LUMZA-67836 format. One line per 4 residues: number of its first residue (from 1); their letters; for each residue x, y, z of C-alpha. Coordinates in nm, 3 decimals. Example, Ala and Ser with C-alpha at 12.3 -4.5 7.8 and 13.67 -1.06 7.14 Angstrom:
<recs>
1) as) 1.230,-0.450,0.780 ~ 1.367,-0.106,0.714
</recs>
This chain:
<recs>
1) mksi) 10.246,13.556,16.097 ~ 9.997,13.513,16.307 ~ 9.899,13.918,16.323 ~ 9.528,13.982,16.167
5) rfrc) 9.679,14.318,16.064 ~ 9.933,14.202,15.854 ~ 9.918,13.831,15.692 ~ 10.235,13.913,15.460
9) lsal) 10.530,13.743,15.629 ~ 10.452,13.351,15.692 ~ 10.643,13.099,15.965 ~ 10.784,13.413,16.168
13) llag) 10.896,13.196,16.467 ~ 10.953,13.437,16.711 ~ 10.973,13.510,17.065 ~ 11.288,13.718,16.979
17) aala) 11.464,13.454,16.727 ~ 11.513,13.595,16.385 ~ 11.284,13.573,16.024 ~ 11.302,13.421,15.752
21) fssc) 11.376,13.662,15.452 ~ 11.391,13.610,15.093 ~ 11.751,13.607,14.948 ~ 11.980,13.520,14.681
25) tttt) 12.310,13.374,14.589 ~ 12.432,13.047,14.374 ~ 12.419,12.762,14.676 ~ 12.108,12.572,14.593
29) tgga) 11.926,12.313,14.780 ~ 11.795,11.978,14.582 ~ 11.847,12.159,14.229 ~ 11.716,12.486,14.334
33) htsf) 11.839,12.817,14.312 ~ 11.810,13.028,14.634 ~ 11.699,13.373,14.516 ~ 11.960,13.673,14.535
37) kfdp) 12.130,13.567,14.226 ~ 11.802,13.582,14.031 ~ 11.740,13.920,13.847 ~ 11.547,13.897,13.563
41) pvke) 11.531,14.112,13.257 ~ 11.310,14.421,13.214 ~ 11.193,14.580,12.885 ~ 11.081,14.890,12.935
45) ptnp) 10.698,14.998,12.855 ~ 10.564,15.259,12.618 ~ 10.379,15.345,12.842 ~ 10.396,15.349,13.168
49) savr) 9.998,15.404,13.291 ~ 9.899,15.111,13.066 ~ 10.142,14.956,13.297 ~ 9.946,14.558,13.429
53) vkls) 10.080,14.342,13.742 ~ 9.924,14.017,13.711 ~ 9.968,13.719,13.980 ~ 9.896,13.345,13.897
57) tsaq) 9.883,13.176,14.280 ~ 9.841,12.810,14.132 ~ 10.227,12.868,13.916 ~ 10.342,13.084,14.233
61) rlyv) 10.478,13.307,13.928 ~ 10.423,13.699,13.824 ~ 10.430,13.905,13.550 ~ 10.442,14.271,13.471
65) vegn) 10.250,14.355,13.160 ~ 10.170,14.599,12.908 ~ 9.896,14.466,12.681 ~ 9.991,14.120,12.637
69) evll) 10.362,14.192,12.632 ~ 10.540,14.064,12.910 ~ 10.770,14.321,13.061 ~ 10.917,14.116,13.365
73) atpi) 10.857,13.730,13.456 ~ 10.955,13.644,13.851 ~ 10.873,13.323,14.082 ~ 10.716,13.468,14.403
77) cvgt) 10.577,13.251,14.699 ~ 10.207,13.334,14.783 ~ 9.949,13.236,15.067 ~ 9.879,12.903,15.240
81) pstp) 9.538,12.725,15.175 ~ 9.449,12.869,15.547 ~ 9.572,13.167,15.459 ~ 9.570,13.253,15.105
85) tpag) 9.684,13.590,14.892 ~ 9.350,13.764,14.815 ~ 9.224,13.676,14.486 ~ 9.076,13.958,14.229
89) tfpi) 9.163,14.279,14.102 ~ 9.265,14.544,14.323 ~ 9.472,14.894,14.296 ~ 9.848,14.936,14.417
93) rakk) 9.726,15.116,14.737 ~ 10.053,15.227,14.904 ~ 10.472,15.243,14.836 ~ 10.732,15.231,15.056
97) aerr) 11.098,15.096,14.959 ~ 11.209,15.103,15.308 ~ 10.876,14.983,15.514 ~ 10.920,14.827,15.910
101) rass) 10.635,14.576,16.031 ~ 10.473,14.777,16.296 ~ 10.269,14.514,16.533 ~ 10.409,14.228,16.678
105) pgag) 10.507,13.950,16.765 ~ 10.807,14.071,16.442 ~ 10.807,14.421,16.488 ~ 11.019,14.595,16.309
109) ypmt) 11.060,14.330,16.055 ~ 11.185,14.517,15.689 ~ 10.947,14.458,15.431 ~ 11.180,14.649,15.191
113) ywme) 11.023,14.746,14.842 ~ 10.654,14.751,14.995 ~ 10.351,14.743,14.768 ~ 10.019,14.730,14.955
117) fysp) 9.744,14.626,14.716 ~ 9.450,14.529,14.925 ~ 9.306,14.624,15.296 ~ 9.440,14.482,15.589
121) aygm) 9.789,14.552,15.456 ~ 9.808,14.244,15.294 ~ 10.125,14.359,15.006 ~ 10.415,14.241,14.818
125) hwgf) 10.747,14.290,14.905 ~ 11.065,14.099,14.986 ~ 11.089,13.834,15.153 ~ 11.202,13.430,15.174
129) vkpy) 11.102,13.257,14.803 ~ 10.963,12.912,14.830 ~ 10.845,12.697,14.580 ~ 10.522,12.615,14.748
133) psth) 10.272,12.843,14.908 ~ 10.414,12.964,15.277 ~ 10.324,13.322,15.382 ~ 9.988,13.496,15.532
137) gcvr) 9.819,13.668,15.258 ~ 10.112,13.889,15.115 ~ 10.350,13.813,14.820 ~ 10.703,13.733,14.907
141) lplk) 10.935,13.840,14.563 ~ 11.331,13.811,14.524 ~ 11.503,14.091,14.610 ~ 11.647,14.213,14.297
145) sark) 11.278,14.136,14.115 ~ 11.133,14.357,14.406 ~ 11.346,14.642,14.378 ~ 11.292,14.633,13.978
149) ifnm) 10.863,14.602,14.033 ~ 10.853,14.887,14.278 ~ 11.020,15.105,14.034 ~ 10.751,14.973,13.761
153) vrvg) 10.420,15.016,13.906 ~ 10.285,15.355,14.088 ~ 10.032,15.357,14.311 ~ 9.643,15.275,14.164
157) tpid) 9.888,15.069,13.902 ~ 9.608,14.720,13.882 ~ 9.686,14.362,14.026 ~ 9.507,14.103,13.893
161) iakt) 9.530,13.748,14.096 ~ 9.402,13.467,14.032 ~ 9.414,13.103,14.008 ~ 9.624,13.068,13.664
165) qpwd) 9.778,13.350,13.406 ~ 9.810,13.321,13.048 ~ 10.162,13.301,13.037 ~ 10.182,13.029,13.324
169) atvg) 10.297,12.794,13.025 ~ 10.561,12.994,12.859 ~ 10.708,13.219,13.000 ~ 10.593,13.096,13.348
173) kslp) 10.768,12.765,13.306 ~ 11.120,12.919,13.195 ~ 11.151,13.062,13.497 ~ 11.373,12.868,13.730
177) vldd) 11.276,12.702,14.117 ~ 11.358,12.954,14.396 ~ 11.408,12.776,14.698 ~ 11.593,12.947,15.071
181) salp) 11.442,12.739,15.262 ~ 11.822,12.611,15.326 ~ 11.918,12.915,15.401 ~ 12.028,13.085,15.823
185) nppm) 11.810,13.371,15.908 ~ 12.043,13.679,15.939 ~ 12.044,13.818,16.291 ~ 11.820,14.024,16.459
189) syll) 12.036,14.281,16.502 ~ 12.125,14.376,16.134 ~ 11.738,14.315,16.060 ~ 11.661,14.580,16.328
193) spqv) 11.942,14.802,16.138 ~ 11.950,15.065,15.882 ~ 12.249,14.876,15.691 ~ 11.966,14.601,15.635
197) frda) 11.776,14.881,15.357 ~ 12.126,14.955,15.258 ~ 12.190,14.634,15.179 ~ 11.896,14.599,14.990
201) hqgk) 11.948,14.898,14.768 ~ 12.242,14.772,14.655 ~ 12.094,14.427,14.593 ~ 12.240,14.250,14.890
205) mwnf) 12.157,14.094,15.233 ~ 12.382,14.035,15.470 ~ 12.649,13.772,15.320 ~ 12.456,13.546,15.084
</recs>
């Protein structure tokens, strides 16, 4: 989006139109899978306070780690070169499972499993995942990844955002390519309804 305060969602083609979203089915697009069926395995931490989030912008991968052990790994979608995801180490500042965009254009758009890490309002949340950078700075996650990460982190959990991470060549390379670019937009009546959050908490969305 073009708002300075909320650079998280990319390319919301607005004027009242439905906005692009992250989803997951067994549908494939050019050999890549859409993201609704992606369900990353999780290893429970032995010390939840030691959990860290490590994000690789070049590989578009996110790792939830405890020490050097990867507890969860997932493909993600990050900011474009002109609207990059901020680099650095930040604490999770706020969490909200059912958050909506407040400003226009796109007011009311669901940003489910919101985890803010940088002001003004950069965060991780559920959204369309593509195999190339395409957001305005936020980090889009597959739905099931977003829900699991949301439950693993707390306010104050550090997130380290860098061009690369040590696991890119190992764990990261084993992850599938996810591409939601061919999915249709859900109708705005659905996106603005309470049902969008009820479905998300059940790991589904619209008719994907």
